[in-house]
N, C-alpha and C positions, 0 to 999 in steps of 0.2 A: 497521663491525664488528660483527662477529660479536656476537649474544646469549648471556650466561651460564646465563639463566634467563627465565620468563616466567612475570609473575604477575596477577592481576584488574586491576590497575590500568590496565597495557597493552592489555587486552581490551575489545570491544561487539561487539552482539550485532545483525544486523538481520536483516531479511526484505522479499521485494518479493512483489508481488501475483499474479505467473506466473511459472511455472518456464522458457518456453521462448518468450515473448514480449516486447514494448517493457520496457524500467526508464525509461525518460523517455518524456515526454508533452509535444507542442506545445499548449496554449492558447489563445493568441492572436499576431495578427501587427500590425506596424506600418501603418498605412493612413492615407490623406490626398490631398490635389490632386482634382485632376477636377471636375465641376459644383459648385456650390454647393449643398450639400443639410445637410440635419440643422439644429442648433442648436448647432454648435462651430464656427462658422467664425473663419479668423482673419485679421488685416489687418494688411498691411504700412504703411510710412511714408508711400505715396501713397492708401491709403486703398481699396487695393484687396482685394476681399472673397475668400475662397477656403475651402477644407476644411483644416482644422488637421489635424497631424499626430497619431494617437491611437492606441491599442492597441484592435484589434477581437478579442473574445472569438468563438472560432471556435463553431459550434453543436455542434460533436463534437470531444474532444480527439483527435489525432493521433498515433498511437503511434509512436515514434523509435527506429530503432537505435543512433543513437550519441549520447553527452554531449554536446549544444548546445556548451560551450565547445571541446569537441575540432575541433568540426564550426567553427565561427571561425577555429582554426589552419591550415584547411585554403588557406587563400589565395583570393583572388578569382579567380586565373586556373582553379582547379577548377570555377567555376560561369559558363562561357562557354556561349553557345549550342550550341556542338560540343558541347563534353563532356555538357552536359544532354542533349542529342541520343544520344550513347553510352552514358549512365545507362540512359536509357529504354528502348535497346533491350537492355540487357545484364539490367534487371531487377534483383531482389535479388543475383544473382551480382554486380555491377559492386564493383570493389574497394573504392571510397570509399563507407561505408553514409550519410556526414552527406548526402552529394550527393543519394541515394536518398530521404532523408529527405525534401530540400527539393521535389523531384519530388513525392511526396507532401500535403505543404503547399498544394502548391501546385492541387491537385483539390479538397482540402477547403477553403482558403481562398475557390477560383470560387463555388462551391457555398452557402457561407455569408456571403460578403460580397453576392452576387448576391440571395440572399434578402431580406440587409437594406435594400439600394436599392430594391428593388424594394415594400417596406413603408413605407419613408421617401419616396420619391417614383415611383414606379408606374414606375422606369426600371428594364429585365432586359436587363443586360448581352447581346452576343450574339456569340455562338463563343468560341473557346477563347481564354482569357487571352495578351496579348503577354508574351513574356520582354527582359528586359532594356530598357537604353536606349542614350543616348550618353557617352560618355568624358569628353565636355566639357560645359561649362554650356550651351555653342551648341547644341552636335550635341542635348543632352538637350533644347532649349527647340525646335529643329525636331522631334524625335522628338515631344514632345508634341502640338502644331499638327497633324501629319501625321495621326496614331495617334485621330482624332476620329472612329471610327467605333463607339462605343457600347461598345466592349470594354474590358477589365478592363487594366489595364498591373501586369503583377509585376515585380519587380526580384529580383535575385539575388546581386548586387554593389553592394555599399557604396556606392562612389565613384559611380556611375550613378544611385544614387536618391538621394544629396545632391547634384548636379548636377541633376536633374530641380527636386527641392525649390527649390535655389536659383533655376532658372530662372522657375519658377512664381510665386514669391514675389518676382520682382527688380523694383525700386522704378520708377515707373510715369512717371522723369523725364526719360525720351529716348522716341525712336522707338518706336513699337509693332508697326515691321514689319520684318522683316531679321531675320538669325541672333542679333542681340546684343541687339535691343530686346526689349522685357518683352512679355509676351502679353499681348493685351489683352482687355477686359471679355467680347467674343464670343466670342474665338477660349478662353478660360480654363471658359466653357459649355460647350465642345467636348472638351476636355481628355478623356483617358480617367481613370478613377478609380486610383486606383494602390495599391499594397502591396509592402510590399519582407519579402518572407518566409523571411528566415534565421531558424529557429526561436530563435537565442540573441539578437534583438534584438527581439523582443515580447516573450511570456511562456512559460514552460517549469516542469515539473516533474520533479523526480526522483521516483520511485517507490517508492524502497528507503526504509525505514521503520527507526528503533532499537527494539529492545525493550530499555525502562527497566528500572532495578531490579531489574537480574540476579544474582543470589546464588551459581548455579552453572550448569556446560553441559560438559556430557560428549557425547560423539561416538565413533562406531568405525564399520569395516565388516569383512565378512567374507566371503569369496570361495567360495563351497561348488563344488568341482570333484569330478567322476566321472575315476576314473583308466581310462585304457583300457591295457590288456593282450592280449596275443597269445600264442598259440604258438610258443615256440624263444626266447623272453627271458624272464626272470625279473622283469626290473623292468620298470616300467610305461613305453609309448613315449610316454603325453602325459597329459594331467589336467587336460580340458576342464571349463567352466563352463557347466552346462546352465542354469542358473537365474542370476539377475540377482544381483547382489551384494546384502547385507544392510547396509542406514547405516541408523544409530539415531541419534537427538538428542535430549536430554530436557537442560530447563533450568527453574530456580526462579526466579519473581521473586518482590517483592512486589507484589500488586494496588494500582492507587491510583483510579482514577475512569474505567476501561473502555478507555484508550487501546491500552495491551497488547490486551486480549482485541479489538479492532477490528483490528488490524492480524494478528490470528491468523486471522481469519475470522469472529469470533463478531459478532452483531447487537447491538448496544447501543442500546437508545433512549433518544432523548434528543430533540436538535433536528432540525429538517430541516435542508437547504444544508448541513452540513458533510461531506461525499465521502462516501467508503466506507464501510458498516457503520456507518450509524447513520441514525435516523428519529426522527418524534414519533409513528410508527405501532408499536401494540405488531406482535411478531412472535416467534416462535421463536428462541432466540440461537443453534441450531445448525443451524437452516435453509440455510446457507452451504454446511455441511459436508454436507448431506444430497442435494445435487442432483449433477449431474455435473460434475467436476471434473478433466479427463483428466489435466493435466499440473502441478499440484498447484505450491507454493510454493519458492522459494529463500530457504536462509538463508546467513549469511555472520558468521565471525567475523573483525572488523578486529583485527590485533595492530600497537601503533606501538612503537619502540624499548623497550628496557630500562630502567625507571627513570623513564618519562613516564607522565603520565596522559594516556588516548586522549584525551579530551575537549578538550584543549586544547593536544597535541603541534603542535608547529611543524615539526618535521624534514619532510626532504622526501618528496615520494611514493616513491621507489626505496627507502627506509628502512622504507617500511610493507608487510605483505603480509597476504591475505585467504584464508583457508579457504572455500571456496564448499560449500555444498552442497545439491544438484540435486534438484525435482520431490519435494518434502514432502507428506506428507500427515497431516494430526492424528488422532493416532489415540487420546490420551486424555489429558483434562481434569481436575485435580484442585485445588479450591480449600480451604484449611483454616485454623482459627482455634483458639486453646488461648489460656487463662490464662498469662499472663507471657510471650507469645513475638509477633513480630510476623505478623499474617496473610499466606500465603505461598500462591501458585497453582504449578502442577508442569503441564507441558506435553509429551509424549512424542510425536516426531516420526518416522515412516518414510519413508527418502527410498529414489534410485535411484544416486544419484551423486556423488561426492566429488572436488574437487579443491583446488590449492594455488597461488596466485601470488605473486610480488612485483610493487610497485604495486599503485593503488587507484580508477587513472582508465584508461577505457575498454577495461576486462577483458573477454572474453568470459564471456558467463554459465555457471553451472555445470550447468543444464539439460541434458537429453539429449532427442532424439527419441524417442518412444518407439512409433513406428513400425519406424526402422531401425536403433535401437540406438546412434545417432553420435553426439555430444558436438552439441548444438545451436549454431548458427552466426547470423550477420547481426544479432545483438544482444549491446550491450554495457552494462556497469553501471561506474560511479563512486560511490565509498562514502569516507569518512573524508577527506576534499577540504574543508580547512575555507578561509572568506573570504577569509582571509590570504594563501592559494596560489591561488587562482581568480576574487576578485572578485565574489562574487555569496555567497548561501546556498544552492545548490543542490547543494552537495556530500554530502550526508549525511552531515555532519559530526557525530562525535558530541556527546553532551551528556550533563548530570548529570539533563535531565528537565524541561519546564514543558509542564504538562496543561492547556491550555485557560486560559492567562492565570493559574491559580495555582499552587501551591508544595506542591503533597501530596507530602510525602518518602515516608511509609508513613502505615499504618492503625494502627489501638491496640487492643487488645482490649476496653478497656474503653469504646469508641466503638464496638462492635457489640450490635444488637439482633437475637434471635431469637422470631418470633411463630410459635406452635405452637398449633394449637387445641386443645383440651381433648380430643376425641374422639379424637386421633392417641396415646392408652396408655388402659393400664388400671391397674397396680400406683402408678405415681406420677402427683401432678400435675403436669403442663406448663405451666399456664395461671392468672391470677388471683392472689388471697391465698394464700401458703404455696407457689409454684410451688417446683420444682426448679430447682437454683441448676445452672446449664450451664457447663460446664469447657473443652469442645471441640465442633467439629463437624467435618465432611468431607464436601464434597460431590462425587461423583465421576460425569461423562460419558465411558463409555468409547465411542468412536466406532471399534471394533475393523474393520480392513477384511480383503477377499479379492479377491488381484489376479486380475484379468479377463485371461486367458492368451490366446494364439489363435497357428496356426500362422506360419511368416512375421517373428517379430518377438522380439526378444533381449528386449525388457522388457516387461513386463505391460501391455496396453494402457490397463488404468485400477485405479485400488484406490478401489473402491465400500464404502462403509459398509453394514455387517450390518446387517441390518434384524429386526426392532424392535431400539431402543435403549432398553434400561433404567437410566436414572440415580438412581445413591442417594443418601443423604442418613442418615449417623451421625452422633450426639449422646451426649455422656456428660455426666451428670448426677449433681450432688450429690442425696440424698433431703431430703425438709422432709415436707411431708403426705404420707398415702397416697392414693392416689384412689381410686375405685369404679369397679367396671365386672365384666362377667361375658364371659369367652373363649368360652363358648358363643353368646351372642346376638354376638359380633364377627364369628364365622366368617360369619354370615349378610348382615354389613351391606356394601352394596354403596356406600354412600357415598363421594364422594373428597374430600379437603381440600386447603387451600393453604397453605404454609408460608413465611414470609417472614424474608428476612435482610435487614437496614441497616447499614450500614456508614458513619460518620460521620470524615469527615477536614475537620483544621483547612488552613485557607489562607492563613495570615498567621501573624505571630509576636505578633498583639496579643491579649494575654488575655482578652481584652472581646469580642475577633471571636466570632459566633456559627460553626458548626460547621456545614458541608454537607451533605448525603447523597451523597456522592461514588460509593455503588455500591451498587446493592440487586439482589439474586436473589430471584425467586419460583422457588417449588418448587410448581409446579399438577398437580394430581389427582393428590395423595399416599396414600397406602395406608401402613398399619404392617404392616411385616413381621415384628419379632421387639422384645421387650422383655426384658432381661436384668439381675437385681438381684444386685449383689455386697455380701455383711457379713462382718468379719470382726472379731474382737478387736486395737483399735489404730486402725482406719481409721471413716471416714465412709461409710454405706451409698450406693453409687452405683447408677446406675442406663444403662443402654447401649440407646440405642433405633437403632433401622434402618426407615427409610421408602424406598420407592422409586414413581416412575414411569416412563412410558414418552412416548418424544420423539415428539410430532403431527404432523402435515403442517404444508405453510408457513402454511394457513386456520385450523388446531388452536389456538385462544388459551385452551385449558381442561387441557391437559396437556404438560408438559416442564418446562425451563429458560428462563426470561425473565429477561435482565440489562436493567438501565436504568443511567445511570450520569451524572457530571458532566460528563463530557471533553466539551470545546467548541474541540478543533483539529481542522482544516479536512485530512482526509486525501484527497489526489488519489484518481480513479477512474483503475482503470485502461483503458486503450484498445490495440485492437489493430494490430499494424502494417499497413496497405494492403498489400493483393496477396500476404499472407504465406500 
């Protein structure tokens, strides 16, 4: 049914960490069988032991071209030895990207499992892994016993792996020889160590993440064309685009504990082991934007049917649509707070491409190849695909936002503290007794970018940040006491100071619970640029202060903007698609 209108309840905003690469990663595969090693043996009813089936975490995640759920739907016939050989020869041009994913996983799994086996038992697998096995339990038994050459045995078909598992743990109450017999203890020590390398059977991650607490989103594109005129005709004969289109996205959201900032590429100091853009070490928050980021990020606007909430809609995938915005580069980030209003953050994104699709699973990504200017191929995304329709939580289904196990809905102006050194003012007193009454602040990090063009490309090769980057902090306050100082002395003052903004948040509905320090911003190396007083009849005297600092390099911990947050979500790290 056609929509009559679209309103905020039916929309959700998402972002992916890379514009042209993988949007899914495989992180673990099912392993087991083979010679008894490790500390997790399985025992059958006859007391025979071996390696239980368990997840093996790959030493390095593998970037995937396809949603593993769609790969599962291919059917086993696509993963025969002959089909795998054809896919290997065709490479990334093979028509079934999920088959290429399985081949890529086999290479990563061989390296990772081999290293673990060597560490556990001193056994280093020899040669390339054997693919697949028997299509019956008896045939699988014969394969296991025959392939006792110290090699790994990888299965790409579920039925074959289940046959091998059944033969391996077959009850030993019958003969131990012949195709129907249980595998003897001696032969069990000779069987190859096995793995089922389908991404959907182990563990995988969807790299698309939702931007939460969005209040507004605006996007547009403009094509700048140059007219081609010629003698003999008044009207133009063509209008060609000499420059790439201008695509813009800006959105406003309520900041909470640093989750959104991490997904936008900012480093947030917190705990180690939580994945992308977080760690215990202090680091300039914009460091990730200052380095080389040729492709940018993709942004997605999901729209569900009219009068449905995007976060719990059960309508079919065919009734959902996605606007994809490709190759996005953050060009400005601003966080503001004022008395009587919820603090907000605003981000401005410059992009290269835009596309719109019906359906939300297995859709080609919106990024473009910056070399040839063509739409990027060989990588698909899925989002807005709830558990009720796919059977797992990996469909990037929109939610109202749970951050690190907490439920911070929004930060409040009454829970914000600004710590301003006394030296950062002259007329007004900004700290201690009689300090000014701060009404609002605005912190801006302009990351303006210049495109790097070259002959032979339709799009800029990259959009690098214009250096140096000067961040500014503006504070407005009501006066109380008058400070002391001399402008002539201030001119020669070369000292730098740090400003700290602390934002606290409630994580529960219990009145007695203590508030957590949800988000902290350190504005380091600040100097005062201006101080402006205002006084008139009927109003309280006010002061406006402006401070600036410059973003330092990755090792500079004395200058720039540093963000720390209470967020404890694990955000999966990006991994390239092999051979891409």
